[in-house]
Every structure is written in C-alpha cells, then in structure tokens.
C-alpha positions as CSV (number, residue, x, y, z in Angstrom):
1,X,60.4,60.1,128.3
2,X,61.4,60.9,131.9
3,X,61.3,58.2,134.5
4,X,58.9,60.2,136.6
5,X,56.4,60.5,133.7
6,X,56.7,56.8,133.0
7,X,55.9,56.0,136.6
8,X,52.9,58.3,136.6
9,X,51.6,56.7,133.4
10,X,52.1,53.2,134.9
11,X,50.2,54.3,138.0
12,X,47.3,55.6,136.0
13,X,47.1,52.4,134.0
14,X,47.1,50.3,137.1
15,X,44.3,52.4,138.5
16,X,42.1,53.2,135.5
17,X,42.0,49.8,133.9
18,X,40.6,47.9,136.9
19,X,38.1,50.8,137.6
20,X,36.9,50.7,134.0
21,X,36.4,46.9,134.2
22,X,34.6,47.3,137.5
23,X,32.3,50.0,136.1
24,X,31.5,47.9,133.1
25,X,30.6,44.9,135.3
26,X,28.4,47.1,137.6
27,X,26.7,48.7,134.6
28,X,25.9,45.2,133.2
29,X,24.4,44.2,136.5
30,X,22.3,47.4,136.7
31,X,20.9,47.0,133.2
32,X,20.0,43.4,133.9
33,X,18.1,44.4,137.0
34,X,16.1,47.1,135.2
35,X,15.0,44.8,132.4
36,X,11.4,44.0,133.4
37,X,10.6,42.2,130.1
38,X,13.2,39.5,130.8
39,X,12.5,39.0,134.5
40,X,12.4,35.2,134.1
41,X,15.8,35.1,132.3
42,X,17.1,37.6,134.8
43,X,16.1,35.2,137.7
44,X,17.6,32.3,135.8
45,X,20.8,34.3,135.2
46,X,21.3,35.0,138.8
47,X,20.2,31.6,139.9
48,X,22.6,29.7,137.6
49,X,25.5,32.1,137.1
50,X,25.9,33.4,140.6
51,X,24.2,30.5,142.4
52,X,23.0,33.1,144.8
53,X,19.3,32.2,145.0
54,X,19.7,28.5,145.1
55,X,22.5,28.4,147.6
56,X,20.8,30.9,149.8
57,X,18.5,28.2,151.3
58,X,20.7,25.2,151.0
59,X,20.9,24.6,154.7
60,X,17.2,24.6,155.2
61,X,16.6,22.3,152.2
62,X,19.1,19.8,153.7
63,X,17.1,19.8,157.0
64,X,13.8,19.3,155.2
65,X,15.4,16.4,153.2
66,X,16.5,14.7,156.5
67,X,13.0,15.1,157.9
68,X,11.6,13.5,154.8
69,X,14.0,10.5,155.1
70,X,14.1,9.9,158.8
71,X,11.4,11.9,160.7
72,X,8.5,12.7,158.4
73,X,6.4,13.3,161.6
74,X,8.2,16.6,161.9
75,X,6.1,17.9,159.1
76,X,3.0,17.5,161.3
77,X,4.5,19.7,164.0
78,X,3.3,23.3,163.2
79,X,5.9,24.8,165.6
80,X,8.8,23.3,163.6
81,X,7.3,24.4,160.3
82,X,6.8,27.9,161.6
83,X,10.4,28.0,162.9
84,X,11.7,26.8,159.6
85,X,9.6,29.5,157.8
86,X,11.1,32.2,160.1
87,X,14.6,31.0,159.2
88,X,13.7,31.2,155.5
89,X,12.2,34.7,155.8
90,X,15.5,36.0,157.1
91,X,16.8,35.0,153.7
92,X,14.0,36.5,151.7
93,X,12.3,33.1,151.3
94,X,9.2,31.4,152.6
95,X,7.6,27.9,152.9
96,X,4.4,26.4,151.7
97,X,3.3,23.0,152.9
98,X,0.8,20.9,151.0
99,X,-0.7,17.4,151.7
100,X,-2.8,16.0,149.0
101,X,-4.8,19.0,147.8
102,X,-4.9,20.8,151.1
103,X,-2.6,23.6,152.0
104,X,-1.4,23.1,155.6
105,X,0.9,26.0,155.9
106,X,1.3,29.2,153.9
107,X,4.3,31.4,154.7
108,X,4.0,33.7,151.7
109,X,3.9,37.5,152.0
110,X,1.6,40.1,150.4
111,X,3.9,41.0,147.5
112,X,4.3,37.3,146.5
113,X,1.1,35.3,146.5
114,X,1.6,32.1,144.4
115,X,-1.5,30.4,143.1
116,X,-1.9,27.1,144.9
117,X,-3.3,25.4,141.9
118,X,-0.1,26.1,140.0
119,X,2.2,24.5,142.6
120,X,4.2,21.6,141.1
121,X,2.7,18.2,141.5
122,X,4.1,15.7,143.9
123,X,7.5,14.4,142.5
124,X,7.7,17.1,139.8
125,X,11.0,18.5,141.0
126,X,13.7,16.0,141.8
127,X,16.6,16.4,144.2
128,X,18.7,19.5,143.4
129,X,16.3,20.8,140.7
130,X,15.2,24.4,140.9
131,X,12.1,25.9,139.1
132,X,12.2,29.5,138.0
133,X,8.9,31.2,137.8
134,X,7.4,34.7,137.9
135,X,4.7,35.5,140.4
136,X,3.3,38.8,139.3
137,X,6.3,40.7,138.3
138,X,8.5,39.1,140.9
139,X,11.0,36.4,139.8
140,X,11.2,33.5,142.2
141,X,12.9,30.2,142.4
142,X,11.0,27.1,143.7
143,X,12.6,24.1,145.4
144,X,10.5,21.1,146.4
145,X,10.9,18.4,149.1
146,X,8.4,15.5,149.0
147,X,7.6,13.3,152.0
148,X,5.3,10.4,152.9
149,X,4.1,8.7,156.1
150,X,4.0,5.1,155.0
151,X,0.2,4.8,155.1
152,X,-0.2,6.2,151.6
153,X,-0.5,9.7,152.8
154,X,2.0,12.1,151.3
155,X,2.8,15.8,150.9
156,X,5.3,18.4,149.6
157,X,7.1,21.4,151.0
158,X,7.8,24.2,148.6
159,X,10.6,26.8,149.3
160,X,10.1,30.0,147.4
161,X,13.0,32.6,147.1
162,X,12.3,36.1,145.9
163,X,15.0,37.4,143.6
164,X,14.0,41.0,143.8
165,X,14.9,41.2,147.4
166,X,17.9,38.9,147.5
167,X,19.5,40.4,144.4
168,X,20.2,43.9,145.8
169,X,22.0,42.3,148.7
170,X,24.0,40.2,146.3
171,X,24.8,43.4,144.3
172,X,25.8,45.1,147.5
173,X,28.1,42.3,148.4
174,X,29.5,42.3,144.9
175,X,30.0,46.1,145.2
176,X,31.7,45.7,148.5
177,X,34.0,43.1,147.0
178,X,34.8,45.4,144.1
179,X,35.4,48.4,146.4
180,X,37.7,46.3,148.6
181,X,39.6,45.0,145.7
182,X,40.0,48.6,144.3
183,X,41.2,49.9,147.7
184,X,43.7,47.0,147.9
185,X,44.8,47.7,144.3
186,X,45.2,51.4,145.1
187,X,47.2,50.7,148.2
188,X,49.4,48.1,146.4
189,X,50.0,50.5,143.5
190,X,50.9,53.4,145.9
191,X,53.3,51.2,147.8
192,X,54.8,49.9,144.5
193,X,55.3,53.4,143.1
194,X,56.7,54.7,146.4
195,X,59.1,51.8,146.5
196,X,60.2,52.3,142.9
197,X,60.5,56.1,143.2
198,X,62.3,55.9,146.6
199,X,64.8,53.4,145.3
200,X,65.6,55.1,142.1
201,X,65.3,58.8,142.4
202,X,67.8,59.4,145.3
203,X,70.5,57.7,143.3
204,X,69.6,59.5,140.1
205,X,69.7,62.9,142.0
206,X,73.1,62.0,143.4
207,X,74.4,61.2,139.9
208,X,72.8,64.3,138.4
209,X,74.5,66.4,141.1
210,X,77.8,64.7,140.5
211,X,77.5,65.3,136.7
212,X,76.7,69.0,137.3
213,X,79.8,69.3,139.6
214,X,82.0,67.5,137.0
215,X,80.7,69.8,134.3
216,X,81.7,72.8,136.4
217,X,85.2,71.2,136.8
218,X,84.8,70.3,140.4
219,X,86.2,66.8,140.5
220,X,86.2,66.3,144.3
221,X,82.5,65.6,144.6
222,X,82.3,61.9,145.8
223,X,79.4,59.8,144.5
224,X,78.5,57.7,147.5
225,X,75.7,55.3,146.4
226,X,75.1,51.9,148.1
227,X,73.2,48.9,146.7
228,X,73.4,46.2,144.2
229,X,71.2,47.3,141.3
230,X,71.9,48.7,137.9
231,X,71.8,52.3,139.1
232,X,74.3,51.6,141.8
233,X,76.6,50.0,139.2
234,X,76.2,53.1,137.0
235,X,77.0,55.4,140.0
236,X,80.1,53.4,140.8
237,X,81.2,53.6,137.2
238,X,80.7,57.4,137.4
239,X,82.7,57.5,140.6
240,X,85.6,55.6,138.9
241,X,85.3,58.0,136.0
242,X,85.4,61.0,138.4
243,X,88.5,59.6,140.1
244,X,90.2,59.0,136.7
245,X,89.3,62.5,135.6
246,X,90.6,63.9,138.9
247,X,93.9,62.0,138.6
248,X,94.3,63.1,134.9
249,X,93.6,66.7,135.9
250,X,96.2,66.5,138.7
251,X,98.6,64.8,136.3
252,X,97.9,67.5,133.7
253,X,98.6,70.3,136.2
254,X,101.8,68.6,137.3
255,X,102.8,68.2,133.7
256,X,102.1,71.8,132.9
257,X,104.0,72.9,136.0
258,X,106.9,70.6,134.9
259,X,106.8,72.1,131.4
260,X,107.0,75.6,132.8
261,X,109.9,74.5,135.0
262,X,111.6,72.9,132.0
263,X,111.2,76.1,130.0
264,X,112.6,78.1,132.9
265,X,115.5,75.8,133.3
266,X,116.3,75.7,129.6
267,X,116.0,79.5,129.4
268,X,118.3,79.9,132.4
269,X,120.8,77.4,131.1
270,X,120.9,78.9,127.6
271,X,121.3,82.4,129.0
272,X,124.7,81.7,130.6
273,X,126.5,80.3,127.5
274,X,124.8,82.8,125.3
275,X,126.0,85.6,127.5
276,X,129.5,84.2,127.3
277,X,129.4,83.9,123.5
278,X,128.2,87.5,123.3
279,X,130.9,88.8,125.6
280,X,133.8,86.9,124.0
281,X,132.7,87.7,120.5
282,X,132.4,91.4,121.4
283,X,135.9,91.1,122.9
284,X,137.2,89.9,119.6
285,X,135.3,92.6,117.7
286,X,136.5,95.4,120.0
287,X,140.1,94.3,119.7
288,X,140.5,93.2,123.4
289,X,141.8,89.8,122.1
290,X,144.8,91.5,120.5
291,X,147.1,88.6,120.4
292,X,146.8,85.2,118.6
293,X,146.8,83.4,122.0
294,X,143.9,85.5,123.3
295,X,142.0,85.2,120.1
296,X,142.4,81.4,120.1
297,X,141.2,81.3,123.8
298,X,138.2,83.4,123.0
299,X,137.3,81.3,120.0
300,X,137.6,78.1,122.0
301,X,135.4,79.5,124.7
302,X,132.8,80.5,122.1
303,X,133.0,77.1,120.6
304,X,132.6,75.4,124.0
305,X,129.6,77.5,124.9
306,X,128.0,76.8,121.5
307,X,128.5,73.1,122.1
308,X,126.9,73.5,125.5
309,X,123.9,75.2,124.0
310,X,123.6,72.6,121.3
311,X,123.6,69.8,124.0
312,X,120.8,71.6,125.8
313,X,118.8,71.9,122.6
314,X,119.4,68.2,121.7
315,X,118.1,67.2,125.2
316,X,115.0,69.3,124.6
317,X,114.5,67.7,121.2
318,X,114.9,64.2,122.6
319,X,112.5,65.0,125.5
320,X,109.8,66.1,123.0
321,X,110.3,62.8,121.2
322,X,110.0,60.9,124.4
323,X,106.8,62.7,125.2
324,X,105.3,61.4,121.9
325,X,107.1,58.1,122.0
326,X,108.9,58.9,118.7
327,X,112.6,58.4,119.4
328,X,114.2,57.2,116.2
329,X,116.2,54.0,116.7
330,X,118.6,52.1,114.4
331,X,119.3,48.8,116.1
332,X,122.3,46.9,114.9
333,X,124.6,44.2,116.5
334,X,127.4,45.9,118.5
335,X,130.6,44.5,119.8
336,X,130.4,45.7,123.4
337,X,134.2,45.9,124.0
338,X,134.9,47.9,120.8
339,X,131.9,50.2,121.3
340,X,132.6,51.1,124.9
341,X,136.3,51.5,124.2
342,X,135.5,54.0,121.5
343,X,133.1,55.8,123.9
344,X,135.7,55.9,126.6
345,X,138.2,57.5,124.3
346,X,135.7,60.1,123.1
347,X,134.4,61.0,126.6
348,X,138.0,60.8,128.0
349,X,139.2,63.6,125.7
350,X,136.4,65.9,126.9
351,X,137.0,65.0,130.6
352,X,140.8,65.5,130.2
353,X,140.2,69.1,129.2
354,X,138.4,69.6,132.5
355,X,141.1,67.8,134.5
356,X,138.7,64.9,135.3
357,X,140.1,61.4,135.3
358,X,138.4,58.5,133.6
359,X,139.3,54.8,134.0
360,X,137.9,52.0,132.0
361,X,137.7,48.2,132.8
362,X,136.4,45.5,130.5
363,X,135.8,42.1,132.1
364,X,133.8,40.7,129.2
365,X,135.0,37.9,126.9
366,X,136.1,39.0,123.5
367,X,133.4,39.2,120.8
368,X,130.5,39.8,123.3
369,X,127.7,41.6,121.4
370,X,124.4,43.3,122.0
371,X,121.6,44.7,119.8
372,X,121.6,48.5,120.2
373,X,121.4,51.9,118.6
374,X,125.0,53.3,118.7
375,X,123.9,56.9,118.7
376,X,121.3,56.5,121.4
377,X,123.6,54.3,123.6
378,X,126.3,56.9,123.2
379,X,123.8,59.5,124.5
380,X,123.2,57.3,127.6
381,X,126.9,57.4,128.4
382,X,127.3,61.1,127.8
383,X,124.2,61.9,129.9
384,X,125.4,59.8,132.9
385,X,128.9,61.1,132.7
386,X,127.6,64.6,132.2
387,X,125.4,64.3,135.3
388,X,128.4,63.2,137.3
389,X,130.4,66.2,136.1
390,X,127.5,68.5,136.9
391,X,127.3,67.4,140.5
392,X,131.0,67.1,141.3
393,X,132.2,68.3,144.7
394,X,133.2,72.0,144.9
395,X,136.6,71.0,146.2
396,X,138.7,68.1,145.2
397,X,139.3,66.2,141.9
398,X,136.5,64.3,140.2
399,X,137.3,60.8,139.0
400,X,135.0,58.5,137.0
401,X,135.3,54.8,136.2
402,X,133.5,52.7,133.6
403,X,133.3,48.9,134.1
404,X,131.9,46.2,131.8
405,X,130.9,43.0,133.7
406,X,129.5,39.7,132.6
407,X,126.0,39.1,134.1
408,X,125.1,35.8,132.5
409,X,122.7,36.5,129.7
410,X,123.3,40.2,130.1
411,X,126.1,42.7,129.9
412,X,126.2,45.0,132.9
413,X,127.7,48.5,132.6
414,X,128.8,50.4,135.7
415,X,129.6,54.1,135.8
416,X,131.0,55.3,139.1
417,X,132.0,58.7,140.3
418,X,133.3,60.3,143.6
419,X,131.0,63.3,143.4
420,X,128.5,64.8,145.8
421,X,126.3,61.7,145.8
422,X,122.5,61.6,146.0
423,X,120.4,61.7,149.2
424,X,118.1,58.7,150.1
425,X,115.0,60.9,149.6
426,X,116.1,61.9,146.0
427,X,117.5,58.5,144.9
428,X,114.1,56.9,144.0
429,X,113.1,59.9,141.8
430,X,116.3,60.6,139.8
431,X,114.9,58.9,136.7
432,X,111.6,60.9,136.8
433,X,111.0,63.5,134.2
434,X,112.1,67.0,135.1
435,X,113.2,65.9,138.5
436,X,116.1,67.8,140.0
437,X,117.3,66.5,143.4
438,X,118.3,68.7,146.3
439,X,116.6,71.9,145.2
440,X,118.8,74.0,147.6
441,X,121.8,73.2,145.4
442,X,120.3,73.2,141.9
443,X,119.9,76.9,141.8
444,X,123.7,77.1,141.0
445,X,123.8,73.9,138.9
446,X,122.9,74.0,135.2
447,X,120.6,71.4,133.8
448,X,117.1,70.8,132.6
449,X,116.3,67.8,134.8
450,X,115.5,65.6,131.8
451,X,118.9,63.9,131.2
452,X,118.4,60.8,133.4
453,X,114.7,60.4,132.2
454,X,116.0,60.2,128.7
455,X,118.6,57.6,129.8
456,X,115.9,55.5,131.4
457,X,113.7,55.7,128.3
458,X,116.5,54.6,125.9
459,X,117.6,51.7,128.1
460,X,114.0,50.6,128.5
461,X,113.5,50.7,124.8
462,X,116.6,48.5,124.4
463,X,114.9,45.9,126.6
464,X,117.3,46.6,129.5
465,X,117.1,48.0,133.0
466,X,118.8,50.9,134.8
467,X,119.2,51.7,138.5
468,X,121.6,53.6,140.8
469,X,123.2,53.4,144.2
470,X,124.6,56.4,146.0
471,X,126.0,57.7,149.3
472,X,125.7,61.4,150.0
473,X,129.2,63.0,150.1
474,X,130.9,59.9,148.7
475,X,129.6,59.5,145.1
476,X,127.2,57.4,143.0
477,X,127.2,54.3,140.9
478,X,124.9,53.9,137.9
479,X,124.1,50.4,136.6
480,X,122.4,49.3,133.4
481,X,122.1,45.9,131.7
482,X,121.6,44.9,128.1
483,X,120.8,41.4,126.9
484,X,123.6,39.6,125.0
485,X,123.3,38.8,121.3
486,X,124.6,35.7,119.6
487,X,124.6,35.0,115.9
488,X,122.2,32.2,115.0
489,X,124.0,29.1,113.9
490,X,123.7,28.1,110.2
491,X,122.6,24.5,110.2
492,X,121.7,24.2,106.5
493,X,123.8,21.9,104.3
494,X,125.9,23.5,101.6
495,X,124.8,22.7,98.0
C-alpha cells in the first residue's frame, strides 16, 4: 500500500471515528428528550448525570441558606424575594414562599403551576437534597430552604427548575462543545497530515528521481537530502551507492580503454617480429640466404624474433592471471646468493649478445635464504632488466648492475642502469597496469606496459615491497626487498 493511501486512510479514521461517536451521543440525547413516557426518569437523568438542573441555581440556594441562618428577616422583605425570583427566572427557575399554610409569594409561570397542597412539608428536604417531580408534562426539580424567626413562626422557600427549558440550552452547550472539539480535531489532523506529508514526500520524490536517473545510466545526479530521520539515512545510503556505481563505471571505462590499449600494443609489438620472421623465412625459401653463414644468421634472427613473440605472449598470459588473481606459485627456500648468481649468468649471456654490460655484487653472508618461487622471481629480474634495455639511450653503451645488500630482516635487491631515466611525473605510476611513461617516446618503443605491474604483483605476493628512483637522462635504480628465511631449530631430544 502506498504511503499516500495510508495517510489518507489514517486521516479518514481520525475524522470519522470521533464524528461517529459524537453522532451517537447526540442521537441518545435526542431520543431521551422525545421520550414523554419517561419524563421523570429523564429529569432525574439530567439532574444527576449532568448535574445541570441542580447546579443551575446553586448560587441562589446558597444566598437563601445564609438568610435562613443569619438574617431570616430578609424573607419578610418582598423586594428581596422578588429580586431573587427575577434572578432565578433568568435560569428557567422560580420561587415559591410559604409560611405555615399561607403562600406569601408565587413566582410560577403559566406553563408550570404546582399545586400548593402538594408542596413538601417543612423539613422534608434536607440540605443538598433535590426532589424530582412532574408538573403536568413538565419535569421539574425542587429544592427547599426552611427558615424560622425564633417566635415559633416558620416558613419554607421552594426553588423550582423547569427541565424542558433548561435542557435545550444544555444540549446547545454540549453541541457547541462537540463542534469545537471536532473543529480542533480537524485542524490537528490536517496539520499532522501536512507535517507528515511535507516531511516525507519531498525526500521520496528526490530518491525516486535519483533512482530513475540511475536506471537510465546517469550517475551524476546528486541526491541532496538533509535531516536526521530514516528517509534521510536511506537517501544518504543511495548517494553512497550512486558514488560507488559512478566510480565503478569510471573504473570500468578506464579498464576497457586500458584493455583496448593493451590489445593495440600487443598487436603492434607482435607485428614487428612476425614481419621479420616472415621476411627471413621467405629469404631462406627464395634462396637469398645462399651461404651457410647467411642461413645461420637468418635462422638466428627467426629464433630471436620467435623468442620475443613468446615473451610478449607470456606477459599477456601472466597479466590475465593477475587480473583474476590466479598466478601459480611454488614457494620453496632459496639460497639468495646461488639463485641470483645463476640469474646473473643467464641474463648476462643475453645481454652480452646485445653488447650490454652486466655487473653483479653480493654483499650478503653465505647461506642467506628466502622463501620464494624461483620461476616467478626470475620473471621479476627479466622484466626489470628487459625494461632497462627497452629504454636505453639511443647513443652510448648501456650498463646494468645487480647488487644484493643485507637489510636486517630483509634481503634488498638493487638493479641499476644508466638508461634514459624516468621523469618525476611518470615515476609514481610506473607500477600501474598498462601504464607507459613518456607517451611521446613510446610510439617507437615496444612493450605492452604490463611488465612492471607484473613485477609489483609478484613481489607483493612474496610479502615484499618494490620501489624505484630515477633521474631523467642519467638512469634508474629499482629496489625490492624479501624477508629472510631461517631454518627452525630442532630442540627435540634424540631417542
């Protein structure tokens, strides 16, 4: 059920229920008034339940009681009696005074003429008692105040109140009360609904608009809702979701762009060695390589270009495994000195064929070991060295040095070259995926831009860290550290 419908139903309940109760109450009063056969009970009902008839003349009764107690001579002053009767007539009542068997004053009206012989005897009604009678068809209440003069002479004053006149006024007052209460209730309900609707619906509309924009793929629509209620919390959660979706969308676009760039780079880098392989193989087939020396040169070139293509494909394979975090590792204890000595010899042979010098320095104590995957750690060395070769200076000889240093609990490896170097702007990004620094130069330099990101991933998975320093035009130094490993001591006793 929609919130608006719920509010409407709540509003109707707030209005209809009190109106129904008021109608039933008014109907009960009306029926009681029309019941001529129970006029005495009707008068008693209103006299006792509403206290309307009795309380109507309470002030005058109190005055008469004071006269009887302190100044009974006032009952002999006809002017005071008439003034008291006029006051009672304003309240649909009248006064009858009797002394002995004689009526001294009769303030009754034509419609209500009580029989004097039926008046209560002296002392019949005590203080606070009210007699309910019917004079003709008119219900009345009778209150009595007795007095005496001290010489044996005594009298009574009777106050009659007609219910058929006073009751409509009481009903009118009751109706006014009910109408006022209903108006107040209507106003309160309207203010309540307006407050609820005004506090809820604007926020709901904003969230609905934002959801529609998000559904259309427009993630730049800001959900600006202020407050401290549950809807505000929901709107803020939606805004955080929108920002997350926007960031993910931007990241996805960047990743897609990077993937396209990678494919373009790989395709370009594969095209060059493939062209060379095709050309040299055609040269052999066409008989251009007509001497053993030329044939050997052509075959070596083909072999070199095939290795180059294989290296590119291996990088692409590793990159796909990085993307799914599925690089296979085989961690074993490695003697650092022996491992890097072997790497230096393997890399040195390839560099020697390119007239590139490689120096190796080991400052570690003998037997120093780490836990590592030999294959992946070898890939790290090849990628760093290969990156140095790729960005060597156009003129001059390239030299590379590899140093092993003791760094306390860690082994620190340093690979330094005297190549082109890396600019300050590019240096913080060289380990990012698919990043290729100095775009003006990379058009002539082969590479996919994923080699150093693979290096960072492998070192990180080994529990180490990698960083670099560089000076443009002078060269770069790559550092990475691996935690040392020591064999646990066997403290058990021999059997």
